[in-house]
C-alpha positions in Angstrom: 54.7 122.2 12.7 56.4 118.8 12.8 56.4 116.1 10.1 55.0 112.6 10.3 54.4 109.7 8.0 50.9 108.4 8.3 49.0 105.4 6.9 47.9 105.9 3.3 45.0 103.6 2.7 44.9 104.5 -1.0 48.4 103.3 -1.6 49.6 106.6 -3.0 53.2 107.5 -2.1 53.2 109.8 0.9 56.8 111.0 0.9 55.7 114.4 -0.3 52.8 114.5 2.1 55.0 113.7 5.1 56.4 117.2 5.2 52.9 118.7 5.7 51.8 116.6 8.6 52.3 116.7 12.3 54.4 114.3 14.3 53.2 112.6 17.5 50.6 110.3 15.8 50.8 106.7 16.7 52.4 104.2 14.3 50.2 102.1 12.1 50.3 98.4 12.4 51.8 96.1 9.8 49.9 93.3 8.2 51.0 89.7 7.4 48.8 87.2 5.7 45.6 88.8 6.9 46.7 89.2 10.5 47.0 92.7 11.9 49.9 93.4 14.2 47.7 95.3 16.7 50.6 97.1 18.2 53.2 99.6 17.3 56.4 98.8 15.4 59.8 100.4 15.5 62.8 99.9 13.4 65.6 98.2 15.2 68.4 100.6 15.8 71.1 97.9 15.7 70.3 96.9 12.1 72.4 98.2 9.3 71.1 99.7 6.1 69.1 97.3 3.8 69.8 97.0 0.1 66.6 99.0 -0.7 67.5 101.9 1.6 68.0 105.2 -0.2 70.1 106.7 2.6 67.4 108.7 4.4 67.2 107.9 8.1 64.2 106.0 9.5 62.6 105.0 6.2 60.2 102.2 6.8 57.3 100.5 5.0 55.1 97.6 6.1 52.7 95.7 3.8 51.8 98.7 1.6 50.8 100.9 4.5 52.9 103.9 5.6 54.1 103.5 9.1 54.6 106.2 11.6 58.2 107.2 12.1 59.9 106.6 15.4 58.7 108.8 18.3 62.2 109.8 19.1 62.8 111.2 15.7 60.9 114.4 14.9 62.2 115.1 11.5 60.5 114.3 8.2 61.1 110.6 7.2 60.9 108.7 4.0 60.2 105.1 3.4 62.2 101.9 3.2 61.4 98.4 2.2 61.4 96.7 5.6 59.3 93.6 5.0 56.2 93.1 7.2 56.7 91.1 10.3 54.4 88.3 11.2 52.0 88.8 14.1 54.1 86.7 16.4 57.3 88.5 15.6 56.1 92.1 15.8 57.9 94.4 18.1 56.3 96.7 20.7 56.6 100.4 19.9 59.8 101.8 21.2 60.9 98.3 22.2 63.3 96.7 19.9 63.1 92.9 19.7 60.1 92.9 22.0 59.0 89.6 20.5 60.7 86.4 21.7 64.4 86.4 20.9 65.8 83.9 18.5 67.1 81.8 21.3 63.7 82.1 23.1 61.9 80.9 20.0 64.1 77.9 19.8 63.7 77.0 23.4 60.4 78.6 24.5 58.2 77.5 21.7 55.2 75.8 23.4 54.1 74.3 20.1 57.0 72.0 20.5 56.1 69.1 22.8 59.7 68.8 23.9 60.3 69.6 27.5 62.0 73.0 27.7 63.6 74.7 30.7 63.5 78.5 30.7 66.4 80.5 32.0 64.3 83.5 33.2 60.9 84.3 34.6 60.1 86.4 31.5 60.7 83.5 29.1 58.4 81.2 31.2 55.6 83.9 31.2 56.0 84.5 27.4 55.6 80.7 26.9 52.6 80.5 29.2 54.3 77.9 31.4 52.8 78.5 34.9 54.5 75.5 36.4 58.0 76.8 35.6 56.9 80.3 36.5 56.1 79.1 40.0 59.3 77.0 40.2 61.4 80.0 39.2 59.8 82.2 41.8 60.3 79.5 44.5 64.0 79.4 43.5 64.2 83.1 44.5 63.3 85.2 41.4 61.4 88.4 42.1 57.8 88.4 40.9 58.4 92.0 39.7 61.8 91.4 38.1 62.6 93.8 35.2 63.6 92.5 31.8 67.1 93.8 31.1 66.4 94.8 27.5 62.9 96.1 27.7 62.3 96.9 31.4 59.1 94.8 31.3 58.0 93.0 34.4 56.5 89.5 34.1 53.1 91.0 34.4 53.8 93.2 31.3 54.9 90.2 29.3 51.8 88.2 30.4 49.6 91.1 29.2 51.7 91.3 25.9 51.6 87.6 25.0 48.1 86.8 26.4 49.5 84.4 28.9 46.2 84.5 30.9 47.0 81.8 33.4 50.4 83.3 34.2 48.7 86.7 34.5 46.2 85.2 37.0 49.1 83.6 38.9 51.1 86.8 39.1 48.2 88.9 40.3 47.3 86.2 42.8 50.8 86.3 44.2 51.0 90.1 44.5 52.6 91.3 41.3 52.8 95.1 41.1 50.0 96.2 38.9 51.1 99.9 38.9 54.6 99.4 37.6 55.3 101.4 34.4 57.9 100.9 31.7 60.3 103.6 30.4 57.5 104.9 28.2 54.9 105.0 31.0 53.0 101.9 30.1 51.3 99.8 32.7 50.3 96.2 32.1 46.8 97.6 31.2 48.4 99.8 28.4 50.2 96.7 27.0 47.0 94.6 27.1 45.1 97.4 25.3 47.7 97.7 22.6 47.6 94.0 22.0 43.9 93.6 22.3 44.1 91.1 25.1 40.6 91.7 26.4 40.6 88.8 28.8 43.8 90.1 30.4 42.2 93.6 30.6 39.2 92.0 32.5 41.6 90.3 34.9 43.5 93.5 35.5 40.3 95.5 36.1 39.1 93.0 38.6 42.4 93.4 40.5 42.1 97.1 40.7 44.1 98.3 37.6 44.0 102.1 37.1 42.6 102.7 33.6 43.1 106.4 33.9 46.9 106.0 34.1 48.6 108.0 31.3 51.8 107.2 29.6 54.5 109.7 28.6 52.2 111.1 25.8 49.2 111.3 28.1 47.5 108.3 26.6 45.3 106.0 28.7 44.6 102.3 27.8 41.4 103.6 26.3 43.3 105.7 23.7 45.5 102.7 22.8 42.6 100.3 22.4 40.9 102.8 20.1 44.1 103.3 18.2 44.5 99.6 17.4 40.9 98.8 16.7 40.2 96.5 19.6 36.5 97.2 20.1 35.7 94.5 22.6 38.7 95.5 24.8 37.4 99.1 24.5 33.9 98.0 25.5 35.2 96.2 28.6 37.0 99.3 29.7 34.0 101.6 29.0 31.8 99.3 31.1 34.1 99.6 34.0 33.2 103.3 34.2 36.3 105.0 32.7 35.8 108.4 31.1 35.5 108.0 27.3 36.4 111.7 26.7 39.8 111.8 28.4 42.4 113.8 26.4 46.1 113.2 25.9 48.8 115.9 25.8 47.7 116.9 22.3 44.0 117.1 23.3 43.2 114.0 21.3 40.4 111.9 22.6 39.9 108.2 21.9 37.4 109.2 19.2 40.2 111.1 17.4 42.5 108.1 17.4 39.7 105.8 16.1 39.0 108.3 13.3 42.6 108.9 12.4 43.5 105.1 12.2 40.2 104.1 10.5 38.8 102.0 13.4 35.2 102.0 12.5 34.0 99.6 15.2 35.7 101.6 17.9 34.4 104.8 16.5 30.8 103.5 16.5 31.2 102.2 20.0 32.6 105.5 21.4 29.8 107.5 19.8 27.3 105.0 21.3 28.8 105.7 24.7 28.3 109.4 24.3 31.6 110.7 22.9 31.2 113.9 21.0 32.3 113.9 17.4 32.5 117.7 17.5 35.4 118.0 19.9 38.6 119.5 18.3 42.2 118.8 19.0 45.0 121.3 19.5 45.0 122.1 15.8 41.2 122.5 15.6 40.7 119.2 13.8 37.4 117.4 14.2 37.5 113.6 14.0 36.0 113.9 10.5 39.0 116.0 9.4 41.4 113.2 10.6 39.4 110.6 8.7 39.4 112.7 5.6 43.2 113.3 5.6 43.9 109.6 6.1 41.4 108.5 3.5 39.3 106.3 5.8 36.0 106.3 3.8 33.9 104.1 6.1 34.8 106.2 9.1 34.3 109.4 7.1 30.8 108.3 6.0 29.9 107.3 9.6 31.0 110.6 11.0 29.2 112.6 8.3 26.0 110.7 9.1 26.3 111.7 12.8 26.9 115.3 12.1 23.9 117.6 12.2 24.1 118.2 8.4 26.4 117.6 5.4 26.8 121.4 5.1 28.2 121.5 8.5 30.8 119.0 7.6 31.9 120.9 4.5 32.0 124.2 6.3 34.0 123.0 9.3 37.5 124.5 9.2 40.5 123.7 11.4 42.9 126.2 12.7 44.8 126.2 9.4 41.6 127.2 7.5 41.2 123.8 5.9 38.0 121.8 5.6 37.6 118.1 4.7 37.7 118.8 1.0 41.0 120.7 1.3 42.5 118.0 3.4 41.5 115.2 1.0 42.9 117.2 -1.9 46.1 118.0 0.0 46.8 114.4 0.8 45.5 112.9 -2.4 42.7 110.9 -0.9 40.8 110.2 -4.1 38.2 108.0 -2.4 37.1 110.9 -0.1 37.1 113.4 -3.0 35.0 111.1 -5.2 32.5 110.5 -2.4 32.1 114.3 -1.7 32.0 115.3 -5.4 29.7 112.4 -6.3 27.3 113.5 -3.6 27.4 117.1 -4.8 26.9 116.1 -8.4 24.0 113.9 -7.8 22.4 116.4 -5.4 22.1 113.9 -2.6 22.9 114.2 1.0 26.1 112.6 2.2 24.2 110.7 4.8 22.2 108.8 2.1 25.1 107.4 0.1 25.4 104.0 1.8 24.4 102.0 4.8 27.1 103.0 7.3 26.7 100.7 10.3 28.9 97.6 10.5 30.1 97.0 6.9 31.8 93.8 7.9 28.5 92.3 9.1 26.9 93.4 5.8 29.6 91.8 3.8 29.3 88.5 5.8 25.5 88.6 5.4 25.8 89.0 1.6 28.6 86.4 1.3 31.0 89.1 -0.1 34.3 87.4 1.0 36.5 89.9 -0.9 35.0 92.9 0.9 35.1 91.0 4.2 38.8 90.2 3.7 39.6 93.8 2.8 37.8 95.2 5.8 39.6 92.8 8.2 43.0 93.0 6.7 42.9 96.8 6.4 42.0 97.0 10.1 38.7 98.7 9.5 36.9 96.1 11.6 37.9 93.4 14.0 37.4 89.7 13.2 35.1 89.4 16.2 33.4 92.8 15.8 30.0 92.9 17.7 27.0 94.6 16.3 24.3 96.3 18.5 22.6 92.9 19.0 25.9 91.3 20.0 26.3 89.3 16.7 29.6 88.9 14.9 30.3 88.5 11.2 30.4 84.8 11.9 26.8 84.9 13.1 25.8 86.7 9.9 27.6 84.3 7.6 26.1 81.3 9.5 22.6 82.7 9.3 22.9 82.8 5.5 24.9 79.6 5.1 28.0 81.2 3.4 30.5 78.4 3.8 33.4 80.2 2.2 33.0 83.1 4.6 32.8 80.8 7.5 35.8 78.8 6.5 37.9 82.0 6.1 36.7 83.4 9.4 37.6 80.2 11.2 41.0 80.2 9.5 41.6 83.8 10.7 40.8 82.8 14.3 37.2 84.1 14.7 35.6 82.8 17.9 32.7 80.4 17.2 31.7 80.4 20.9 30.7 84.1 21.1 27.0 84.5 21.9 24.7 87.3 20.8 22.2 89.0 23.1 19.8 86.2 22.4 22.4 83.7 23.8 23.0 82.1 20.4 26.3 81.0 19.0 26.9 81.0 15.2 26.0 77.3 15.1 22.7 78.0 16.8 21.9 80.7 14.2 22.8 78.2 11.4 20.4 75.7 13.0 17.6 78.2 13.2 17.9 78.9 9.5 18.4 75.2 8.6 21.9 75.6 6.9 23.0 72.1 7.6 26.5 72.5 6.0 27.2 75.5 8.2 25.9 73.6 11.3 28.2 70.7 10.6 31.2 72.9 10.0 30.6 74.9 13.2 29.7 72.0 15.5 32.9 70.3 14.7 34.6 73.1 16.6 32.6 72.2 19.8 33.8 68.8 20.7 31.8 68.1 23.8 28.4 69.1 25.1 28.0 68.8 28.9 24.7 68.0 30.4 23.8 70.8 32.8 22.5 68.4 35.4 25.9 66.6 35.7 28.3 67.6 38.4 31.8 68.5 37.4 34.4 65.8 38.0 37.8 67.4 38.5 39.5 64.3 37.2 37.4 63.9 34.0 39.0 65.7 31.1 35.8 66.1 29.1 34.6 68.7 31.6 37.6 70.9 30.9 37.6 70.9 27.1 36.6 74.4 25.9 33.1 75.6 26.7 32.1 79.1 25.8 34.5 82.0 25.0 38.1 81.4 25.8 40.7 84.1 26.4 40.7 87.2 24.3 38.4 87.8 21.3 40.0 91.0 20.0 43.4 89.5 19.5 44.2 85.9 19.8 47.1 84.8 22.1 50.6 84.8 20.8 50.9 81.5 22.6 50.8 78.3 20.6 49.5 76.2 23.4 48.0 72.8 22.5 44.5 71.8 23.4 46.0 69.5 26.1 47.9 72.5 27.6 44.8 74.6 27.7 42.8 71.8 29.2 45.4 71.3 31.9 45.2 75.0 32.7 41.4 74.8 33.2 41.8 71.7 35.4 44.4 73.5 37.5 42.1 76.5 37.9 39.2 74.3 39.0 41.3 72.3 41.4 42.4 75.6 42.9 38.7 76.5 43.4 38.0 73.1 45.2 41.2 73.5 47.3 40.3 77.0 48.3 36.8 76.1 49.2 38.1 73.3 51.5 40.6 75.6 53.1 37.9 78.2 53.6 35.8 75.7 55.5 38.7 74.7 57.7 39.6 78.3 58.4 36.0 79.2 59.3 35.8 76.2 61.7 39.1 77.2 63.3 37.9 80.8 63.7 34.7 79.7 65.4 36.6 77.4 67.8 38.7 80.4 68.8 35.5 82.3 69.7 35.3 84.4 66.6 32.1 85.4 64.9 31.7 85.2 61.2 29.8 87.4 58.9 27.1 84.7 58.6 26.8 84.6 62.3 26.5 88.3 62.5 23.9 88.3 59.8 21.9 85.6 61.7 22.2 87.5 65.0 21.0 90.7 63.3 18.1 88.9 61.8 17.3 87.4 65.2 17.4 90.8 66.9 15.2 92.3 64.2 12.7 89.4 64.7 12.6 89.9 68.5 12.1 93.6 68.0 9.2 92.9 65.6 7.7 90.4 68.1 7.8 92.9 70.9 6.2 95.6 68.7 3.4 93.2 67.7 2.9 92.1 71.3 2.6 95.8 72.4 0.1 96.4 69.5 -1.9 93.4 70.6 -2.1 94.6 74.2 -3.2 98.0 73.0 -5.9 96.4 70.9 -7.1 94.3 73.8 -7.5 97.3 76.1 -9.2 99.2 73.4 -11.6 96.3 72.9 -12.4 96.2 76.6 -13.1 99.9 76.6 -15.4 99.6 73.6 -17.3 96.7 75.3 -17.9 98.8 78.4 -19.2 101.7 76.3 -21.4 99.2 74.5 -22.9 98.0 77.8 -23.6 101.6 78.8 -25.3 102.3 75.5 -27.5 99.2 75.8 -28.6 100.2 79.3 -29.5 103.7 78.1 -31.5 102.3 75.2 -33.5 100.1 77.6 -34.3 103.0 79.9 -35.4 105.2 76.9 -37.6 102.4 75.7 -39.4 102.1 79.1 -40.0 105.8 79.2 -41.4 105.8 75.8 -43.9 103.0 76.7 -45.1 105.0 79.8 -45.7 108.0 77.7 -47.6 106.1 75.0 -50.2 104.2 77.4 -52.0 107.3 78.9 -52.4 108.8 75.5 -54.1 105.6 74.2 -56.7 105.6 77.1 -57.5 109.3 76.5 -58.0 108.7 72.8 -60.4 105.8 73.5 -62.5 107.9 75.9 -62.7 110.7 73.3 -63.9 108.4 70.6 -66.7 106.9 72.9 -68.0 110.3 73.8 -68.2 111.4 70.2 -70.1 108.3 69.3 -72.7 108.9 72.0 -73.3 112.5 70.8 -74.0 111.4 67.2 -76.5 108.8 68.5 -78.6 111.5 70.3 
C-alpha cells in the first residue's frame, strides 16, 4: 500500500486519511475565481519553504481542495498553503513553470497591441503568432525543436495553449505528431489534459494515435475523463477509440471520471457502453471511488445504473470494504447521510433525486448558486451537453434567467453552440419570447451573413465569428483580440482560394503532360459501362426480333391449319343436312297415308 492525498470535496482535513490511500492517482486541479485549471499541478522544486510550511515535504493545497502529491514522491504527504494559481499560470503536471515564463509574459502577451518579437519558436506558438512562427522556421529553426526546460515540441505547446492556427500550420508543414515528452505524452495527451477539443479534432484528422499510452499507461481518453472535458471525450469516442482501455493499474476512463467527480464524462462513458461493474487492481468499482472521494452526484448516478441498491451496498473490494465503509473511513458525510437517509426512509437509492445533468436542472430553475458550485467544483463543464445537445446556456435562455446567462457569459460559455435541433441559446430565447435574454445573447453575434451572398475574401464582415470557435471544453489560454482572430480566419480562407487555384493549374499541367486524372478515369469508366450496357441491350433487341419472327411464322402455320379444319368441317356438315331433310319428308308422307 502506498499513500496519496486526494481531493476532499467536503472540505475535511485529509492529512490522517492520506496514510490509508493508494498513490498513483492523478492530481486534482486548482480553482481560481471560478475557472478550473483542467490540468495537473506540481510544486516547483526550485522554490524554498513558504512561511506556512510545517516542514513536511511536498505539502500542497489549492483552493480548498486536496491536491495529489507529486508522482515522483511515493511517501505520505501533508498539506501546505500554496495559493491557487490562475488558469493562465497553471503548470503542467510534472513540468515546472510550464506556463509562460515571466519574461515570456512580458514580451509574449498577445493582449498587448505592441509589436513583440519572440526569441524562440515555442514563444511564438504559445502566443499564437503564426506569422512569426513561419518566419522563425524560415530562418532555420526546426519545426520539431525541443523546449530546453520541458522537452515540449512546438506542437505540444500549440495543443497546450490552444493555438489552433499554429497547430494547423505545424501539422501542414509536417510536424512530428508521434513525438512524446519525458512522461510519454503526445500532443493528443496535452490537448486532452487541457480540454482543447478543437486541437484534438485537428490532431485526429491528421492521424493522431489516440491509443498511445504515457508512462502510466494512460491514453488521451483517460486524461480527458480525469479533467472533466466531456466534449473532448465525445470527439475521441466518435473517432472509434476503445472506451474500456485500461492503464497500468487497470483503471478505465470510467474509474477516473468517478474518482475525480466528473459527472458529465461519467454519463457519456456509460452512454457509450462502458461497464460500471469493472474493477481495478484493488477490486474497487467506480462507485467505491466516488464514495471514498465524496462525489455525491456521481455516486447517485452510479447507484441508479446498478441493478439494485442492495448490490451497491453489498459490493466489497479486495480489502473487504463496501461503499459505506469507505465513506466512514474517509469522513464523507454527504455520502453517509445519503445512504442512511435512504435506509431510514425506506426508499430506494435510485429515487432520491433526478440524477441526469444537474447543471442543466440548476440553469433551468435559475439556481445560480448551485450552478456556480457545480461548475467551480468541476462536477460539470461550462459547455456541458445534454442528450439533446443543449447546454446550461440553452436552459437558462429558455427560461429567461438573465443572471444565470450573464454569469455563464462571464465564465466563457459559448453562445454559438447549437443543440440537435440546430438552435443556439438566442434561438431558444426567441422561441419562448424572453426578449431580455434575446437582446443579451444577440449582442454576442455581431453580424448575420445572408446565405445567398458569396464570400468576399477582402470583406472583414465575412470573417467575424460565425458558429462555434475553437475549443468549447476549455477556452484558449491565448488572449487574442477579435482583430487577430478575424485575421486568422481571413488567412485560412485565402489559403483555401490559393490552393484551389494551384490545384487547377496543377491539373492542367498534368493533362498537358499526357496524364489522366481521377475525374477522367471516372468518365472513362462510365463510358465503358455505358457502351457495355448498349451492347447488351442491342443483343437483347436482336434476340427479341428473331423470337418475334419465329412466333409470326408459327402464327401463319396455325392460321392455315385452322382454315383447313374449317373446310373439312363444312364438308362433313352438308351431307348430313341432305339426309336429315329426306328423312323428314318420308316421315311426313307416311303420316298422310
